[in-house]
DSSP file (Angstrom, degrees, kcal/mol; ACC not computed):
  #  RESIDUE AA STRUCTURE BP1 BP2  ACC     N-H-->O    O-->H-N    N-H-->O    O-->H-N    TCO  KAPPA ALPHA  PHI   PSI    X-CA   Y-CA   Z-CA
    1    1 A M              0   0    0      0, 0.0     2,-0.4     0, 0.0    99,-0.2   0.000 360.0 360.0 360.0 146.2    4.9   13.1    9.4
    2    2 A E  E     -a  100   0A   0     97,-2.8    99,-2.6    40,-0.2     2,-0.5  -0.658 360.0-152.3 -80.0 133.4    7.8   12.6    6.9
    3    3 A I  E     +a  101   0A   0     -2,-0.4     2,-0.3    97,-0.2    99,-0.2  -0.940  18.2 174.1-112.3 120.5    6.7   11.0    3.7
    4    4 A L  E     -a  102   0A   0     97,-2.8    99,-3.1    -2,-0.5     2,-0.4  -0.733  21.2-132.7-114.8 167.9    9.3    8.9    1.7
    5    5 A F  E     -a  103   0A   0     97,-0.3    99,-0.2    -2,-0.3    73,-0.0  -0.956  10.1-137.4-126.9 144.9    8.7    6.8   -1.4
    6    6 A A  S    S+     0   0    0     97,-2.6     2,-0.3    -2,-0.4    98,-0.1   0.824  90.2  17.4 -67.4 -32.7    9.9    3.3   -2.2
    7    7 A T     >  -     0   0    0     96,-0.3     4,-2.0     1,-0.1     5,-0.1  -0.951  69.9-123.9-139.1 158.0   10.9    4.3   -5.8
    8    8 A R  H  > S+     0   0    0     -2,-0.3     4,-2.8     2,-0.2     5,-0.2   0.864 113.4  58.5 -66.0 -35.9   11.7    7.4   -7.8
    9    9 A K  H  > S+     0   0    0      2,-0.2     4,-2.1     1,-0.2    -1,-0.2   0.921 107.6  45.1 -60.7 -44.5    9.0    6.4  -10.3
   10   10 A L  H  > S+     0   0    0      2,-0.2     4,-1.1     1,-0.2    -1,-0.2   0.909 112.4  51.6 -65.9 -42.2    6.4    6.4   -7.5
   11   11 A Q  H >< S+     0   0    0     -4,-2.0     3,-0.5     1,-0.2     4,-0.3   0.918 110.6  48.7 -60.7 -43.2    7.6    9.7   -6.2
   12   12 A K  H >< S+     0   0    0     -4,-2.8     3,-1.2     1,-0.2     4,-0.4   0.881 107.3  55.2 -64.6 -38.9    7.4   11.2   -9.7
   13   13 A A  H 3< S+     0   0    0     -4,-2.1    -1,-0.2     1,-0.2    10,-0.2   0.754 113.0  43.9 -64.7 -23.4    3.9    9.8  -10.1
   14   14 A C  T << S+     0   0    0     -4,-1.1    -1,-0.2    -3,-0.5    -2,-0.2   0.342  88.0  93.5-101.8   4.6    2.8   11.6   -6.9
   15   15 A Q  S <  S+     0   0    0     -3,-1.2     2,-0.3    -4,-0.3    -1,-0.1   0.777  93.3   2.2 -77.8 -27.0    4.6   14.9   -7.5
   16   16 A D  S  > S-     0   0    0     -4,-0.4     4,-2.5    -3,-0.2     5,-0.2  -0.970  75.2 -99.2-154.4 168.6    1.7   16.9   -9.1
   17   17 A E  H  > S+     0   0    0     -2,-0.3     4,-2.7     1,-0.2     5,-0.2   0.863 118.4  54.4 -61.0 -38.3   -1.9   16.7  -10.1
   18   18 A K  H  > S+     0   0    0      2,-0.2     4,-2.3     1,-0.2    -1,-0.2   0.931 111.6  44.1 -62.2 -45.9   -1.2   16.0  -13.8
   19   19 A S  H  > S+     0   0    0      2,-0.2     4,-2.1     1,-0.2    -2,-0.2   0.895 112.8  52.7 -65.4 -41.0    1.1   13.0  -12.9
   20   20 A L  H  X S+     0   0    0     -4,-2.5     4,-3.0     1,-0.2     5,-0.3   0.935 112.1  44.8 -60.6 -47.1   -1.5   11.7  -10.3
   21   21 A R  H  X S+     0   0    0     -4,-2.7     4,-2.0     1,-0.2    -2,-0.2   0.891 112.1  52.3 -65.3 -39.5   -4.3   11.8  -12.9
   22   22 A R  H  < S+     0   0    0     -4,-2.3    -1,-0.2    -5,-0.2    -2,-0.2   0.883 117.8  38.1 -63.9 -37.1   -2.1   10.2  -15.6
   23   23 A T  H  < S+     0   0    0     -4,-2.1    -2,-0.2   -10,-0.2    -1,-0.2   0.899 135.3  15.4 -82.3 -43.3   -1.2    7.3  -13.2
   24   24 A W  H >< S-     0   0    0     -4,-3.0     3,-1.6     1,-0.3    -3,-0.2   0.270  86.9-149.1-121.4  11.6   -4.5    6.7  -11.3
   25   25 A G  G >< S-     0   0    0     -4,-2.0     3,-1.7     1,-0.3    -1,-0.3  -0.297  76.6  -1.0  61.0-134.7   -7.2    8.5  -13.3
   26   26 A A  G 3  S+     0   0    0      1,-0.3     4,-0.4     2,-0.2    -1,-0.3   0.745 133.7  58.7 -62.6 -24.6  -10.1    9.9  -11.3
   27   27 A A  G <> S+     0   0    0     -3,-1.6     4,-2.2     1,-0.2     3,-0.4   0.624  82.5  89.3 -79.5 -12.5   -8.6    8.5   -8.1
   28   28 A G  H <> S+     0   0    0     -3,-1.7     4,-2.4     1,-0.2     5,-0.2   0.898  84.2  49.6 -53.4 -49.5   -5.4   10.6   -8.6
   29   29 A P  H  > S+     0   0    0      0, 0.0     4,-2.3     0, 0.0    -1,-0.2   0.853 110.3  52.1 -61.4 -31.9   -6.6   13.7   -6.8
   30   30 A I  H  > S+     0   0    0     -3,-0.4     4,-2.7    -4,-0.4    -2,-0.2   0.907 107.8  51.3 -69.5 -40.8   -7.6   11.6   -3.9
   31   31 A V  H  X S+     0   0    0     -4,-2.2     4,-2.2     1,-0.2    -1,-0.2   0.941 111.7  48.0 -58.2 -47.6   -4.2   10.0   -3.7
   32   32 A G  H  X S+     0   0    0     -4,-2.4     4,-2.2     1,-0.2    -2,-0.2   0.895 111.5  49.6 -60.5 -41.9   -2.6   13.4   -3.7
   33   33 A R  H  X S+     0   0    0     -4,-2.3     4,-2.7     2,-0.2    -1,-0.2   0.913 109.4  51.5 -64.7 -42.9   -5.0   14.6   -1.0
   34   34 A R  H  X S+     0   0    0     -4,-2.7     4,-2.9     1,-0.2    -2,-0.2   0.910 110.1  49.8 -60.8 -41.8   -4.2   11.6    1.2
   35   35 A L  H  X S+     0   0    0     -4,-2.2     4,-2.0     2,-0.2    -1,-0.2   0.919 112.0  47.3 -63.5 -43.5   -0.5   12.2    0.8
   36   36 A T  H  X S+     0   0    0     -4,-2.2     4,-1.0     1,-0.2    -2,-0.2   0.917 114.9  46.3 -62.7 -43.8   -0.9   15.9    1.8
   37   37 A E  H  X S+     0   0    0     -4,-2.7     4,-0.9     1,-0.2     3,-0.4   0.884 109.3  54.1 -68.5 -39.3   -3.0   15.0    4.8
   38   38 A L  H >< S+     0   0    0     -4,-2.9     3,-0.8     1,-0.2    -1,-0.2   0.911 105.9  53.7 -60.0 -41.6   -0.7   12.2    5.9
   39   39 A A  H 3< S+     0   0    0     -4,-2.0    -1,-0.2     1,-0.2    -2,-0.2   0.794 103.7  57.7 -63.2 -27.4    2.2   14.7    5.9
   40   40 A A  H 3< S+     0   0    0     -4,-1.0    -1,-0.2    -3,-0.4     2,-0.2   0.726  87.3  90.4 -78.0 -21.7    0.1   17.0    8.2
   41   41 A F    <<  -     0   0    0     -4,-0.9     3,-0.1    -3,-0.8     6,-0.0  -0.543  67.3-151.0 -74.1 140.4   -0.2   14.3   10.9
   42   42 A E  S    S+     0   0    0     -2,-0.2     2,-0.3     1,-0.2   -40,-0.2   0.875  78.2  18.2 -76.9 -38.9    2.5   14.4   13.5
   43   43 A L  S >  S-     0   0    0    -42,-0.1     3,-1.4     1,-0.1     4,-0.4  -0.931  73.5-120.0-133.8 153.9    2.3   10.6   14.3
   44   44 A L  G >  S+     0   0    0     54,-1.7     3,-1.5    51,-0.4    52,-0.2   0.829 112.0  66.1 -61.5 -31.1    1.0    7.5   12.6
   45   45 A A  G 3  S+     0   0    0     50,-1.7    -1,-0.3     1,-0.3    51,-0.1   0.732  93.1  61.8 -62.5 -21.6   -1.3    7.0   15.6
   46   46 A H  G <  S+     0   0    0     -3,-1.4    -1,-0.3    49,-0.2    -2,-0.2   0.640  77.2 101.9 -80.8 -14.7   -3.1   10.2   14.7
   47   47 A V  S <  S-     0   0    0     -3,-1.5    -9,-0.0    -4,-0.4     8,-0.0  -0.584  84.4-110.8 -71.9 123.8   -4.3    8.9   11.3
   48   48 A P        -     0   0    0      0, 0.0     7,-2.6     0, 0.0    -1,-0.1  -0.168  17.8-156.0 -60.6 145.3   -8.0    7.9   11.7
   49   49 A T  S    S+     0   0    0      5,-0.3    -2,-0.0     4,-0.1    -3,-0.0   0.384  73.8  82.7 -96.6   0.4   -9.0    4.2   11.7
   50   50 A T  S >> S-     0   0    0      1,-0.1     4,-2.1     4,-0.1     3,-0.9  -0.709  87.7 -50.5-102.5 155.7  -12.5    5.2   10.7
   51   51 A P  T 34 S+     0   0    0      0, 0.0    -1,-0.1     0, 0.0    -2,-0.1  -0.307 116.5  33.0 -60.0 148.5  -13.8    5.9    7.2
   52   52 A P  T 34 S+     0   0    0      0, 0.0    17,-0.2     0, 0.0    -3,-0.0  -0.989 136.7  28.6 -83.5 -12.4  -12.9    7.6    4.9
   53   53 A W  T <4 S+     0   0    0     -3,-0.9    16,-3.1    15,-0.1    -4,-0.1   0.989  71.8 177.7 -68.6 -62.2   -9.3    7.0    6.1
   54   54 A R     <  -     0   0    0     -4,-2.1    -5,-0.3    14,-0.2     2,-0.2   0.946  16.2-159.3  52.0  58.9   -9.6    3.6    7.7
   55   55 A R        +     0   0    0     -7,-2.6     2,-0.3    -5,-0.2    13,-0.2  -0.477  22.4 166.8 -63.1 130.8   -5.9    3.2    8.6
   56   56 A H  E     -B   67   0A   0     11,-2.1    11,-2.1    -2,-0.2     2,-0.3  -0.999  38.0-119.5-150.2 148.2   -5.2   -0.5    9.1
   57   57 A Q  E     -B   66   0A   0     -2,-0.3     9,-0.3     9,-0.2     6,-0.1  -0.686  35.8-127.4 -84.9 139.1   -2.3   -2.8    9.4
   58   58 A L        -     0   0    0      7,-2.8     2,-0.2     4,-0.5    -1,-0.1  -0.299  20.8-136.6 -83.7 171.0   -2.1   -5.5    6.7
   59   59 A K    >   +     0   0    0     -2,-0.1     3,-1.6     5,-0.1     2,-0.1  -0.659  57.1  16.6-122.6 174.8   -1.8   -9.2    7.4
   60   60 A G  G >  S-     0   0    0      1,-0.3     3,-1.5    -2,-0.2    -2,-0.0  -0.387 130.1  -4.1  66.8-132.7    0.1  -12.2    6.1
   61   61 A D  G 3  S+     0   0    0      1,-0.3    -1,-0.3    -2,-0.1     3,-0.2   0.487 138.4  55.7 -75.1  -0.3    3.1  -11.4    4.0
   62   62 A R  G X   +     0   0    0     -3,-1.6     3,-2.6     1,-0.1    -4,-0.5   0.108  67.7 123.1-111.2  18.7    2.2   -7.7    4.2
   63   63 A E  T <  S+     0   0    0     -3,-1.5    -1,-0.1     1,-0.3    -2,-0.1   0.670  71.4  55.2 -61.6 -18.2    2.2   -7.6    8.1
   64   64 A R  T 3  S+     0   0    0     -3,-0.2    16,-0.6    -5,-0.1    -1,-0.3   0.375  99.7  82.4 -92.2   4.5    4.8   -4.9    8.2
   65   65 A Q  E <   - C   0  79A   0     -3,-2.6    -7,-2.8    14,-0.1     2,-0.3  -0.730  58.7-160.9-110.7 159.0    2.7   -2.6    6.0
   66   66 A F  E     -BC  57  78A   0     12,-3.3    12,-2.5    -2,-0.3     2,-0.3  -0.828   7.6-161.8-126.5 166.3   -0.3   -0.3    6.6
   67   67 A A  E     -BC  56  77A   0    -11,-2.1   -11,-2.1    -2,-0.3     2,-0.3  -0.989   9.5-158.8-147.8 156.3   -2.9    1.1    4.2
   68   68 A V  E     - C   0  76A   0      8,-1.5     8,-2.5    -2,-0.3   -14,-0.2  -0.965  37.0 -97.7-129.6 151.9   -5.5    3.9    4.0
   69   69 A N  E     + C   0  75A   0    -16,-3.1     6,-0.2    -2,-0.3     3,-0.1  -0.391  39.0 166.2 -68.8 141.0   -8.5    4.0    1.7
   70   70 A V  S    S-     0   0    0      4,-2.6     2,-0.2     1,-0.4     5,-0.2   0.602  70.6 -18.9-116.6 -40.7   -8.3    5.9   -1.5
   71   71 A G  S    S-     0   0    0      3,-1.7    -1,-0.4   -41,-0.0   -44,-0.0  -0.696  97.7 -52.9-146.9-161.2  -11.4    4.6   -3.2
   72   72 A K  S    S-     0   0    0     -2,-0.2    -3,-0.0     1,-0.2     3,-0.0   0.913 133.1  -8.4 -53.8 -47.8  -13.8    1.7   -3.0
   73   73 A S  S    S+     0   0    0     -4,-0.0     2,-0.3     2,-0.0    36,-0.3   0.402 108.9 108.3-129.5  -1.5  -11.0   -0.9   -3.2
   74   74 A L        -     0   0    0     34,-0.1    -4,-2.6    35,-0.1    -3,-1.7  -0.631  48.4-169.1 -82.5 135.2   -7.9    1.2   -4.0
   75   75 A R  E     -CD  69 107A   0     32,-3.0    32,-2.3    -2,-0.3     2,-0.7  -0.956  26.5-135.5-129.4 143.9   -5.4    1.6   -1.1
   76   76 A L  E     -CD  68 106A   0     -8,-2.5    -8,-1.5    -2,-0.4     2,-0.4  -0.891  33.8-158.6 -92.9 112.1   -2.4    3.7   -0.4
   77   77 A V  E     +CD  67 105A   0     28,-3.1    27,-2.7    -2,-0.7    28,-1.6  -0.797  20.1 159.1-103.1 133.8    0.1    1.2    1.0
   78   78 A F  E     -CD  66 103A   0    -12,-2.5   -12,-3.3    -2,-0.4     2,-0.3  -0.931  25.0-145.2-146.8 167.9    3.0    2.2    3.2
   79   79 A E  E     -CD  65 102A   0     23,-2.0    23,-2.9    -2,-0.3     2,-0.3  -0.895  38.9 -86.3-131.5 162.5    5.5    1.0    5.8
   80   80 A V  E     - D   0 101A   0    -16,-0.6    21,-0.3    -2,-0.3     5,-0.1  -0.527  34.5-172.4 -69.4 131.7    7.2    2.6    8.8
   81   81 A A        +     0   0    0     19,-2.8    20,-0.2    -2,-0.3    -1,-0.1   0.463  45.7 116.1-106.5  -4.6   10.3    4.4    7.7
   82   82 A D        -     0   0    0     18,-0.9    16,-0.0     4,-0.1    -2,-0.0  -0.406  69.1-118.2 -62.6 140.8   11.7    5.2   11.2
   83   83 A D  S    S+     0   0    0      1,-0.2     2,-0.2     2,-0.1    -2,-0.0  -0.948 102.2  26.1-129.8 111.6   15.0    3.5   11.8
   84   84 A P  S    S-     0   0    0      0, 0.0    -1,-0.2     0, 0.0    -3,-0.1   0.525 104.0-119.7 -79.2 163.1   14.8    1.6   14.1
   85   85 A I        -     0   0    0     -2,-0.2     2,-0.2     1,-0.1    -2,-0.1  -0.533  32.5-115.3 -67.0 125.9   11.1    0.8   13.9
   86   86 A P        -     0   0    0      0, 0.0     8,-2.4     0, 0.0     2,-0.3  -0.466  36.7-161.6 -67.5 131.1    9.6    1.9   17.3
   87   87 A R  B     -E   93   0B   0      6,-0.3     6,-0.2    -2,-0.2     2,-0.1  -0.848   9.8-138.3-115.8 148.9    8.3   -1.1   19.2
   88   88 A D    >   -     0   0    0      4,-2.6     3,-1.7    -2,-0.3     6,-0.1  -0.326  44.6 -85.2 -91.5-176.9    5.8   -1.4   22.0
   89   89 A D  T 3  S+     0   0    0      1,-0.3    -1,-0.0     2,-0.1    -2,-0.0   0.682 128.7  51.5 -64.3 -18.7    6.2   -3.8   25.0
   90   90 A H  T 3  S-     0   0    0      2,-0.1    -1,-0.3     3,-0.0     3,-0.1   0.364 120.9-103.0-101.0   3.4    4.6   -6.7   23.1
   91   91 A G  S <  S+     0   0    0     -3,-1.7    -2,-0.1     1,-0.3     3,-0.1   0.355  82.3 124.7  92.5  -5.8    6.9   -6.4   20.1
   92   92 A G  S    S-     0   0    0      1,-0.1    -4,-2.6    -5,-0.1     2,-0.4  -0.241  74.9 -80.0 -78.0 173.8    4.3   -4.7   17.9
   93   93 A I  B     -E   87   0B   0     -6,-0.2     2,-1.2    -3,-0.1    -6,-0.3  -0.631  38.3-134.8 -77.9 128.5    4.9   -1.3   16.1
   94   94 A D    >   -     0   0    0     -8,-2.4     3,-2.0    -2,-0.4     4,-0.3  -0.717  19.6-171.7 -86.3  95.6    4.4    1.6   18.5
   95   95 A L  G >  S+     0   0    0     -2,-1.2   -50,-1.7     1,-0.3     3,-0.7   0.706  79.0  69.0 -63.6 -21.0    2.2    3.9   16.3
   96   96 A T  G 3  S+     0   0    0      1,-0.2    -1,-0.3   -52,-0.2    -2,-0.1   0.533 106.4  39.9 -76.3  -4.4    2.6    6.7   18.9
   97   97 A R  G <  S+     0   0    0     -3,-2.0     2,-0.6   -11,-0.1    -1,-0.2   0.332  84.4 112.8-123.0   3.7    6.3    7.0   18.0
   98   98 A V    <   +     0   0    0     -3,-0.7   -54,-1.7    -4,-0.3   -53,-0.2  -0.706  27.2 159.9 -82.9 119.1    6.1    6.6   14.2
   99   99 A T        +     0   0    0     -2,-0.6   -97,-2.8   -56,-0.2     2,-0.3   0.383  58.9  47.5-118.4  -1.1    7.1    9.9   12.6
  100  100 A A  E     -a    2   0A   0    -99,-0.2   -19,-2.8   -97,-0.0   -18,-0.9  -0.998  58.0-175.4-145.5 138.1    8.1    8.7    9.1
  101  101 A I  E     -aD   3  80A   0    -99,-2.6   -97,-2.8    -2,-0.3     2,-0.5  -0.939  17.5-141.1-130.8 156.0    6.5    6.4    6.5
  102  102 A R  E     -aD   4  79A   0    -23,-2.9   -23,-2.0    -2,-0.3     2,-0.4  -0.973  20.4-133.3-118.1 119.1    7.6    5.1    3.1
  103  103 A I  E     +aD   5  78A   0    -99,-3.1   -97,-2.6    -2,-0.5   -96,-0.3  -0.583  25.5 178.0 -72.2 124.6    4.9    4.9    0.4
  104  104 A R  E     -     0   0A   0    -27,-2.7     2,-0.3    -2,-0.4   -26,-0.2   0.844  54.9 -38.3 -94.5 -44.0    5.2    1.4   -1.3
  105  105 A E  E     - D   0  77A   0    -28,-1.6   -28,-3.1     2,-0.1     2,-0.5  -0.987  38.1-121.3-171.3 166.5    2.3    1.5   -3.8
  106  106 A V  E     + D   0  76A   0     -2,-0.3     2,-0.3   -30,-0.2   -30,-0.2  -0.987  59.6 132.9-121.0 115.9   -1.2    2.5   -4.6
  107  107 A T  E     - D   0  75A   0    -32,-2.3   -32,-3.0    -2,-0.5     2,-0.7  -0.948  64.6-111.2-156.0 166.7   -3.1   -0.6   -5.5
  108  108 A D    >   +     0   0    0     -2,-0.3     3,-0.5   -34,-0.2   -34,-0.1  -0.913  37.8 171.8-105.3  98.6   -6.1   -2.9   -5.1
  109  109 A Y  G >   +     0   0    0     -2,-0.7     3,-1.7   -36,-0.3    -1,-0.1   0.365  49.0 100.6 -90.5   5.3   -4.6   -5.8   -3.2
  110  110 A H  G 3  S+     0   0    0    -37,-0.3    -1,-0.2     1,-0.3   -36,-0.0   0.706  78.4  55.9 -68.3 -18.7   -7.9   -7.6   -2.5
  111  111 A G  G <         0   0    0     -3,-0.5    -1,-0.3     1,-0.2    -2,-0.1   0.521 360.0 360.0 -87.9  -5.7   -7.2  -10.0   -5.4
  112  112 A D    <         0   0    0     -3,-1.7    -1,-0.2    -4,-0.0    -2,-0.1   0.485 360.0 360.0 -66.9 360.0   -3.9  -11.1   -3.9
């Protein structure tokens, strides 16, 4: 899958192990591993929905975003970057046709 970043700052924070550790501490290597593994998947539908990954679509004002687990409460949050966004017959996102994602943030959104 193609991996894009929402900002240059985020892309720079994810570019190497030193930057990952500086930005997210002990969770940095896990963030890096998730990014490498996401790039290896051909389609978003191939990303597991079971732990440790637990790919899931977010709700509320984040309904167009997805996340995967990084740590106990830390999540790698991304959105579909395909243009146009592939849709299924019911108007939802067709994960079997998503080939590009844009990383939005690495965060603990549970307090939102």
